[in-house]
VMD Tcl script that draws the C-alpha trace (Angstrom):
set ca {
  {123.97 107.70 116.09}
  {120.79 107.10 114.07}
  {117.91 108.96 112.49}
  {114.40 107.53 112.25}
  {111.64 108.50 109.86}
  {107.88 108.24 109.77}
  {105.63 109.65 107.08}
  {102.16 110.75 108.10}
  {99.61 111.38 105.34}
  {96.13 112.85 105.71}
  {93.76 114.04 102.99}
  {90.37 115.59 103.52}
  {87.69 113.13 102.48}
  {85.70 114.09 99.39}
  {82.42 113.36 101.18}
  {80.59 116.40 102.51}
  {82.40 117.46 105.68}
  {82.62 120.84 107.32}
  {86.32 121.18 108.02}
  {86.00 124.68 109.41}
  {83.49 123.43 112.01}
  {85.86 120.62 113.06}
  {83.71 117.94 111.38}
  {86.18 115.91 109.38}
  {87.77 112.48 109.53}
  {90.96 112.19 111.57}
  {91.91 108.92 109.87}
  {95.38 109.05 108.33}
  {98.20 106.77 107.21}
  {101.43 106.09 109.07}
  {104.33 104.85 106.90}
  {107.67 103.75 108.29}
  {111.05 103.52 106.59}
  {111.01 99.71 106.51}
  {107.78 99.69 104.50}
  {105.26 99.02 107.27}
  {102.02 100.98 107.04}
  {99.12 101.27 109.40}
  {95.99 103.30 109.83}
  {96.14 106.12 112.31}
  {93.46 108.30 113.85}
  {92.73 110.46 116.82}
  {91.51 108.58 119.87}
  {87.73 108.29 120.19}
  {88.33 109.48 123.78}
  {89.56 112.79 122.34}
  {87.58 113.21 119.11}
  {84.16 111.52 119.06}
  {83.01 109.07 116.42}
  {82.49 109.32 113.48}
  {85.32 111.84 113.19}
  {87.83 109.40 114.68}
  {88.34 105.75 113.76}
  {88.42 103.33 116.70}
  {89.94 100.60 114.50}
  {93.04 102.70 113.78}
  {96.06 103.30 116.03}
  {95.91 106.59 117.88}
  {99.01 108.51 119.09}
  {98.35 107.60 122.71}
  {98.21 103.87 121.90}
  {101.35 104.19 119.79}
  {103.13 105.88 122.71}
  {102.21 103.06 125.12}
  {103.17 100.45 122.50}
  {106.55 102.14 121.86}
  {107.40 102.02 125.58}
  {106.29 98.39 125.86}
  {108.11 97.29 122.72}
  {111.36 99.02 123.70}
  {111.25 97.48 127.19}
  {110.60 94.02 125.72}
  {113.44 94.24 123.21}
  {115.90 95.24 125.95}
  {114.55 92.54 128.27}
  {115.05 89.82 125.64}
  {118.60 90.99 124.95}
  {119.55 91.14 128.64}
  {117.92 87.77 129.41}
  {119.83 86.10 126.56}
  {123.10 87.67 127.70}
  {122.51 86.34 131.22}
  {121.71 82.81 129.99}
  {117.91 82.82 130.43}
  {115.97 81.44 127.46}
  {112.69 83.34 126.93}
  {109.96 81.27 125.28}
  {107.12 83.80 125.48}
  {106.73 87.47 126.40}
  {103.38 89.22 126.61}
  {102.61 92.67 127.94}
  {99.22 94.17 128.72}
  {100.55 97.73 128.89}
  {98.32 100.61 129.93}
  {98.68 104.37 129.73}
  {96.73 106.92 131.76}
  {95.87 110.32 130.30}
  {95.38 112.94 133.00}
  {96.36 116.48 133.89}
  {100.05 116.85 134.72}
  {101.59 119.17 137.33}
  {101.28 122.09 134.89}
  {97.56 121.39 134.39}
  {98.02 120.10 130.83}
  {96.61 116.85 129.51}
  {99.43 114.34 129.24}
  {100.17 110.66 129.38}
  {101.06 110.75 133.08}
  {101.68 107.07 133.84}
  {102.39 104.06 131.68}
  {102.32 100.69 133.41}
  {103.91 97.70 131.76}
  {102.65 94.28 132.86}
  {105.00 91.83 131.20}
  {104.35 88.13 131.67}
  {107.40 86.11 130.66}
  {107.71 82.37 130.23}
  {111.18 80.89 130.27}
  {112.29 77.55 128.83}
  {115.00 75.19 130.02}
  {117.47 75.82 132.78}
  {118.38 78.03 134.46}
  {115.08 79.64 135.46}
  {115.40 83.12 136.97}
  {114.41 83.67 140.58}
  {111.83 86.36 141.32}
  {114.69 88.66 142.34}
  {116.56 87.99 139.07}
  {113.36 88.57 137.07}
  {112.83 91.95 138.75}
  {116.50 92.80 138.14}
  {116.11 91.93 134.43}
  {113.10 94.25 134.15}
  {114.87 96.99 136.08}
  {117.87 96.86 133.74}
  {115.60 96.76 130.67}
  {113.84 99.89 131.94}
  {117.16 101.63 132.57}
  {118.36 100.82 129.02}
  {115.11 101.56 127.14}
  {115.70 104.47 124.75}
  {112.03 105.45 124.75}
  {111.67 105.41 128.56}
  {114.82 107.54 128.74}
  {113.23 110.04 126.33}
  {110.00 110.86 128.14}
  {108.90 112.57 131.32}
  {105.99 110.18 131.84}
  {106.34 107.90 134.81}
  {106.91 104.39 133.45}
  {106.16 101.56 135.85}
  {106.90 97.89 135.41}
  {104.73 95.41 137.28}
  {105.89 91.99 136.06}
  {103.30 89.24 136.15}
  {104.93 86.44 138.11}
  {104.01 82.85 137.39}
}
mol new
graphics top color blue
foreach p $ca { graphics top sphere $p radius 0.5 }
foreach p [lrange $ca 0 end-1] q [lrange $ca 1 end] { graphics top cylinder $p $q radius 0.2 }
display resetview
């Protein structure tokens, strides 16, 4: 199959910080095998400012984005195969952090809210659109890899 790599780099800042008292920056760098880099940090919901960086991507946001991105990529592929031309796809995905059945904090629900605009003919019916999203969810590698409930509530035009 395939192997994927990510390099995560963190270095303690040279400014006065008390690492042993949990007072240090959580900002770090995420590097991917294709060369993309982005700033990472803990969520300000988990580690208060200034020890986290709200402008950086936190693991919880990355998790929600991975589910949304995977669903979208499958949706586009399936739509093309079925003869529907997608002009625009936008998703306002949301993840909820709560206690799971074991009492541990976890991403318990991720809701995808894809709004898709199609061009030309044919245009999918509402039933076909829901079927496209259902198949995309069934095929999504990331959704198939997690125990989090993943919901898809398409935004219908």
